DSSP file (Angstrom, degrees, kcal/mol; ACC not computed):
  #  RESIDUE AA STRUCTURE BP1 BP2  ACC     N-H-->O    O-->H-N    N-H-->O    O-->H-N    TCO  KAPPA ALPHA  PHI   PSI    X-CA   Y-CA   Z-CA
    1    1 A M              0   0    0      0, 0.0     2,-0.5     0, 0.0     0, 0.0   0.000 360.0 360.0 360.0 131.1    6.5    0.0    9.2
    2    2 A S        -     0   0    0      0, 0.0     2,-0.4     0, 0.0     0, 0.0  -0.974 360.0-173.8-125.5 123.6    9.5   -1.4    7.3
    3    3 A F        -     0   0    0     -2,-0.5     2,-0.1     3,-0.0     0, 0.0  -0.883  24.3-120.1-113.3 146.6    9.8   -1.6    3.6
    4    4 A S     >  -     0   0    0     -2,-0.4     4,-1.6     1,-0.1     3,-0.4  -0.379  23.9-113.5 -79.8 162.1   12.6   -3.3    1.7
    5    5 A D  H  > S+     0   0    0      1,-0.2     4,-2.5     2,-0.2     5,-0.2   0.827 117.9  62.9 -61.6 -31.5   14.9   -1.5   -0.7
    6    6 A K  H  > S+     0   0    0      2,-0.2     4,-2.0     1,-0.2    -1,-0.2   0.899 101.4  50.7 -61.0 -40.5   13.3   -3.6   -3.5
    7    7 A F  H  > S+     0   0    0     -3,-0.4     4,-2.0     2,-0.2    -1,-0.2   0.937 111.9  46.4 -61.3 -48.3   10.0   -2.0   -2.7
    8    8 A F  H  X S+     0   0    0     -4,-1.6     4,-2.8     1,-0.2    -2,-0.2   0.855 108.9  55.8 -64.2 -35.6   11.5    1.5   -3.0
    9    9 A D  H  X S+     0   0    0     -4,-2.5     4,-2.4     2,-0.2    -1,-0.2   0.906 106.9  50.5 -62.2 -41.8   13.3    0.5   -6.2
   10   10 A K  H  X S+     0   0    0     -4,-2.0     4,-1.7     2,-0.2    -2,-0.2   0.923 112.5  46.5 -61.0 -45.2    9.9   -0.5   -7.7
   11   11 A I  H  X S+     0   0    0     -4,-2.0     4,-2.4     1,-0.2     5,-0.4   0.930 112.1  49.9 -64.5 -45.9    8.4    2.8   -6.8
   12   12 A E  H  X S+     0   0    0     -4,-2.8     4,-2.6     1,-0.2    -1,-0.2   0.889 109.1  52.1 -62.9 -38.3   11.3    4.8   -8.0
   13   13 A K  H  < S+     0   0    0     -4,-2.4    -1,-0.2     1,-0.2    -2,-0.2   0.884 116.6  39.8 -63.5 -37.6   11.3    3.0  -11.4
   14   14 A K  H  < S+     0   0    0     -4,-1.7    -2,-0.2    -5,-0.2    -1,-0.2   0.772 133.4  19.8 -82.8 -26.5    7.6    3.8  -11.9
   15   15 A T  H  < S-     0   0    0     -4,-2.4    -3,-0.2     2,-0.2    -2,-0.2   0.598  87.4-128.3-121.0 -15.0    7.5    7.3  -10.5
   16   16 A N     <  +     0   0    0     -4,-2.6     2,-0.5    -5,-0.4    -4,-0.2   0.769  67.1 132.0  64.3  26.5   11.1    8.7  -10.6
   17   17 A V        -     0   0    0     -6,-0.4    -1,-0.3    -5,-0.1    -2,-0.2  -0.953  52.4-131.1-111.6 126.3   10.6    9.7   -6.9
   18   18 A G     >  -     0   0    0     -2,-0.5     4,-2.2    -3,-0.1     5,-0.2  -0.215  20.1-106.7 -78.4 165.1   13.4    8.7   -4.6
   19   19 A K  H  > S+     0   0    0      1,-0.2     4,-2.7     2,-0.2     5,-0.2   0.880 117.0  52.2 -56.3 -46.0   13.3    6.9   -1.2
   20   20 A D  H  > S+     0   0    0      1,-0.2     4,-2.3     2,-0.2    -1,-0.2   0.896 109.8  49.0 -63.2 -40.5   14.1   10.0    0.8
   21   21 A T  H  > S+     0   0    0      2,-0.2     4,-2.3     1,-0.2    -1,-0.2   0.904 112.3  49.1 -63.8 -41.5   11.3   12.0   -0.8
   22   22 A I  H  X S+     0   0    0     -4,-2.2     4,-2.6     1,-0.2    -2,-0.2   0.927 111.6  48.2 -62.5 -46.3    8.9    9.1   -0.2
   23   23 A L  H  X S+     0   0    0     -4,-2.7     4,-2.1     2,-0.2    -2,-0.2   0.870 110.7  51.4 -66.2 -36.7    9.9    8.8    3.4
   24   24 A N  H  X S+     0   0    0     -4,-2.3     4,-2.1     2,-0.2    -1,-0.2   0.924 112.4  45.9 -64.1 -44.4    9.6   12.6    4.0
   25   25 A L  H  X S+     0   0    0     -4,-2.3     4,-2.6     1,-0.2    -2,-0.2   0.905 110.9  53.0 -65.5 -40.0    6.1   12.6    2.5
   26   26 A A  H  X S+     0   0    0     -4,-2.6     4,-2.4     1,-0.2    -1,-0.2   0.894 108.3  50.7 -62.0 -39.5    5.1    9.5    4.5
   27   27 A S  H  X S+     0   0    0     -4,-2.1     4,-1.2     2,-0.2    -1,-0.2   0.919 111.0  48.7 -63.0 -43.6    6.2   11.3    7.7
   28   28 A K  H  < S+     0   0    0     -4,-2.1     3,-0.3     1,-0.2     4,-0.3   0.910 111.7  49.5 -61.6 -42.9    4.1   14.3    6.8
   29   29 A I  H >< S+     0   0    0     -4,-2.6     3,-1.6     1,-0.2    -2,-0.2   0.893 105.2  56.9 -64.8 -40.5    1.1   12.1    6.1
   30   30 A Q  H 3< S+     0   0    0     -4,-2.4    -1,-0.2     1,-0.3    -2,-0.2   0.808 108.5  48.1 -61.4 -29.2    1.5   10.3    9.4
   31   31 A K  T 3< S+     0   0    0     -4,-1.2    -1,-0.3    -3,-0.3     2,-0.2   0.456 104.6  80.4 -89.1  -1.6    1.2   13.6   11.2
   32   32 A S  S <  S-     0   0    0     -3,-1.6     2,-1.0    -4,-0.3    -3,-0.0  -0.633  86.0-110.9-108.1 162.3   -1.8   14.7    9.2
   33   33 A D    >   -     0   0    0     -2,-0.2     3,-1.8     1,-0.1     7,-0.2  -0.804  29.1-169.2 -88.8 101.2   -5.5   14.0    9.3
   34   34 A M  T 3  S+     0   0    0     -2,-1.0    -1,-0.1     1,-0.3    -4,-0.0   0.343  82.4  63.2 -80.4   9.4   -6.0   12.0    6.2
   35   35 A K  T 3  S+     0   0    0     34,-0.0     2,-0.6    33,-0.0    -1,-0.3   0.372  81.0  99.8-103.8   0.0   -9.8   12.2    6.5
   36   36 A N    <>  -     0   0    0     -3,-1.8     4,-2.5     1,-0.1     5,-0.2  -0.780  67.9-148.6 -89.0 121.0   -9.6   16.0    6.1
   37   37 A E  H  > S+     0   0    0     -2,-0.6     4,-2.6     1,-0.2     5,-0.2   0.876  95.9  51.9 -58.0 -42.3  -10.4   16.9    2.5
   38   38 A K  H  > S+     0   0    0      2,-0.2     4,-2.0     1,-0.2    -1,-0.2   0.919 111.1  47.6 -62.6 -44.1   -8.1   20.0    2.4
   39   39 A T  H  > S+     0   0    0     -6,-0.2     4,-2.4     1,-0.2    -2,-0.2   0.928 111.6  51.0 -62.5 -45.6   -5.1   17.9    3.6
   40   40 A L  H  X S+     0   0    0     -4,-2.5     4,-2.8     1,-0.2     5,-0.2   0.913 108.5  51.0 -59.5 -44.0   -5.9   15.1    1.1
   41   41 A R  H  X S+     0   0    0     -4,-2.6     4,-2.5     1,-0.2    -1,-0.2   0.905 110.0  50.2 -61.6 -40.3   -6.0   17.7   -1.8
   42   42 A E  H  X S+     0   0    0     -4,-2.0     4,-2.4     2,-0.2    -1,-0.2   0.917 112.2  46.8 -63.3 -43.4   -2.6   19.1   -0.7
   43   43 A V  H  X S+     0   0    0     -4,-2.4     4,-2.6     2,-0.2    -2,-0.2   0.918 112.7  49.4 -65.2 -43.7   -1.1   15.6   -0.6
   44   44 A I  H  X S+     0   0    0     -4,-2.8     4,-2.3     2,-0.2    -2,-0.2   0.910 112.5  47.5 -62.2 -43.0   -2.5   14.6   -4.0
   45   45 A Q  H  X S+     0   0    0     -4,-2.5     4,-2.2    -5,-0.2    -1,-0.2   0.909 111.8  50.4 -64.7 -41.3   -1.3   17.9   -5.5
   46   46 A E  H  X S+     0   0    0     -4,-2.4     4,-2.5     1,-0.2    -2,-0.2   0.913 111.0  48.9 -62.9 -43.1    2.2   17.4   -4.0
   47   47 A L  H  X S+     0   0    0     -4,-2.6     4,-2.2     1,-0.2     6,-0.3   0.901 109.5  52.9 -63.9 -40.4    2.3   13.8   -5.3
   48   48 A G  H  X>S+     0   0    0     -4,-2.3     5,-1.6     1,-0.2     4,-1.1   0.918 111.4  45.6 -60.5 -43.7    1.3   15.0   -8.8
   49   49 A K  H  <5S+     0   0    0     -4,-2.2     3,-0.2     1,-0.2    -2,-0.2   0.910 112.0  51.9 -64.7 -42.9    4.1   17.6   -8.8
   50   50 A M  H  <5S+     0   0    0     -4,-2.5    -2,-0.2     1,-0.2    -1,-0.2   0.873 118.6  35.8 -62.8 -38.0    6.6   15.0   -7.5
   51   51 A T  H  <5S-     0   0    0     -4,-2.2    -1,-0.2    -5,-0.2    -2,-0.2   0.537 105.5-122.3 -95.9  -7.6    5.8   12.5  -10.2
   52   52 A G  T  <5 +     0   0    0     -4,-1.1     2,-0.4     1,-0.3    -3,-0.2   0.743  66.7 137.1  73.7  21.4    5.1   14.9  -13.0
   53   53 A K      < -     0   0    0     -5,-1.6     2,-0.4    -6,-0.3    -1,-0.3  -0.847  54.3-127.9-105.7 137.1    1.6   13.5  -13.4
   54   54 A E        -     0   0    0     -2,-0.4     2,-0.6    -3,-0.1    -9,-0.0  -0.676  18.0-158.7 -81.6 132.2   -1.4   15.7  -14.0
   55   55 A V        -     0   0    0     -2,-0.4    -7,-0.0   -10,-0.1    -1,-0.0  -0.939  13.1-144.9-113.1 110.4   -4.3   15.0  -11.5
   56   56 A T     >  -     0   0    0     -2,-0.6     4,-2.8     1,-0.1     5,-0.2  -0.265  24.2-111.3 -69.6 160.3   -7.6   16.2  -12.9
   57   57 A K  H  > S+     0   0    0      1,-0.2     4,-2.6     2,-0.2     5,-0.2   0.899 120.1  52.2 -57.6 -41.9  -10.2   17.6  -10.6
   58   58 A D  H  > S+     0   0    0      2,-0.2     4,-2.1     1,-0.2    -1,-0.2   0.926 111.2  45.3 -61.4 -46.2  -12.4   14.5  -11.3
   59   59 A K  H  > S+     0   0    0      2,-0.2     4,-2.4     1,-0.2    -2,-0.2   0.902 112.1  52.2 -64.9 -40.9   -9.5   12.1  -10.4
   60   60 A E  H  X S+     0   0    0     -4,-2.8     4,-2.5     1,-0.2    -2,-0.2   0.926 109.2  50.1 -59.6 -45.1   -8.7   14.1   -7.3
   61   61 A D  H  X S+     0   0    0     -4,-2.6     4,-2.5     1,-0.2    -1,-0.2   0.897 110.5  49.8 -60.5 -41.4  -12.4   13.9   -6.2
   62   62 A K  H  X S+     0   0    0     -4,-2.1     4,-2.2     2,-0.2    -1,-0.2   0.895 111.1  48.9 -66.3 -40.3  -12.4   10.1   -6.8
   63   63 A I  H  X S+     0   0    0     -4,-2.4     4,-2.5     2,-0.2    -2,-0.2   0.935 112.5  48.0 -63.8 -46.0   -9.2    9.6   -4.8
   64   64 A I  H  X S+     0   0    0     -4,-2.5     4,-2.8     1,-0.2     5,-0.3   0.916 111.2  50.5 -61.1 -44.6  -10.5   11.7   -1.9
   65   65 A N  H  X S+     0   0    0     -4,-2.5     4,-1.9     1,-0.2    -1,-0.2   0.905 111.1  49.1 -60.1 -42.8  -13.8    9.9   -1.9
   66   66 A A  H  <>S+     0   0    0     -4,-2.2     5,-3.5     2,-0.2     6,-0.3   0.913 114.0  45.0 -63.6 -43.4  -12.0    6.5   -1.8
   67   67 A V  H ><5S+     0   0    0     -4,-2.5     3,-1.6     3,-0.2    -2,-0.2   0.945 113.8  48.1 -66.9 -48.4   -9.7    7.6    1.1
   68   68 A I  H 3<5S+     0   0    0     -4,-2.8    -1,-0.2     1,-0.3    -2,-0.2   0.857 115.7  45.1 -62.1 -35.2  -12.5    9.1    3.1
   69   69 A N  T 3<5S-     0   0    0     -4,-1.9    -1,-0.3    -5,-0.3    -2,-0.2   0.213 113.6-116.3 -95.3  15.8  -14.7    6.0    2.7
   70   70 A D  T < 5S+     0   0    0     -3,-1.6    -3,-0.2     1,-0.1    -4,-0.1   0.845  71.1 137.2  54.9  39.8  -11.9    3.6    3.4
   71   71 A N      < +     0   0    0     -5,-3.5    -4,-0.2    -6,-0.2    -1,-0.1  -0.081  34.7 110.6-104.2  32.8  -12.0    2.1   -0.1
   72   72 A V  S    S-     0   0    0     -6,-0.3     4,-0.1    -5,-0.2    -9,-0.0  -0.912  76.9-108.2-108.9 131.4   -8.2    2.0   -0.5
   73   73 A P        -     0   0    0      0, 0.0    -2,-0.1     0, 0.0     6,-0.1  -0.282  18.6-143.6 -57.5 141.1   -6.3   -1.3   -0.5
   74   74 A K  S    S+     0   0    0      1,-0.2     2,-1.0     2,-0.1     3,-0.1   0.738  87.5  71.3 -78.1 -23.5   -4.4   -1.9    2.7
   75   75 A D    >   -     0   0    0      1,-0.2     3,-1.6     2,-0.0     4,-0.3  -0.771  60.7-178.1 -99.5  91.9   -1.5   -3.7    0.9
   76   76 A V  G >  S+     0   0    0     -2,-1.0     3,-1.8     1,-0.3     4,-0.4   0.765  74.4  73.3 -62.3 -27.0    0.3   -0.9   -1.0
   77   77 A D  G >  S+     0   0    0      1,-0.3     3,-1.5     2,-0.2    -1,-0.3   0.791  84.2  68.5 -59.4 -27.3    2.7   -3.3   -2.5
   78   78 A K  G X  S+     0   0    0     -3,-1.6     3,-0.9     1,-0.3    -1,-0.3   0.763  88.9  65.0 -63.5 -25.0   -0.1   -4.6   -4.8
   79   79 A F  G <  S+     0   0    0     -3,-1.8    -1,-0.3    -4,-0.3    -2,-0.2   0.747 105.1  44.2 -66.9 -23.1    0.0   -1.2   -6.6
   80   80 A F  G <         0   0    0     -3,-1.5    -1,-0.2    -4,-0.4    -2,-0.2   0.192 360.0 360.0-113.8  14.8    3.5   -1.9   -7.9
   81   81 A N    <         0   0    0     -3,-0.9    -1,-0.2    -4,-0.1    -2,-0.1   0.447 360.0 360.0 -88.5 360.0    3.3   -5.6   -9.0
């Protein structure tokens, strides 16, 4: 998967998370079972810490439900337009 620097710039502007941090997290995610609730909770908590955003238990549950049930858009770039 290849993303342009423009894509990473958009993410960094919105989240204050740099390209290297994103790529390291992506590598970790690729090696993980993203249908495993415990793994998902760890990733969500890590993302919250990285971005300085609080993720409530309710929001965390909704994210996990969406991921497990394949209700996540396949085109991530749409999140940043």
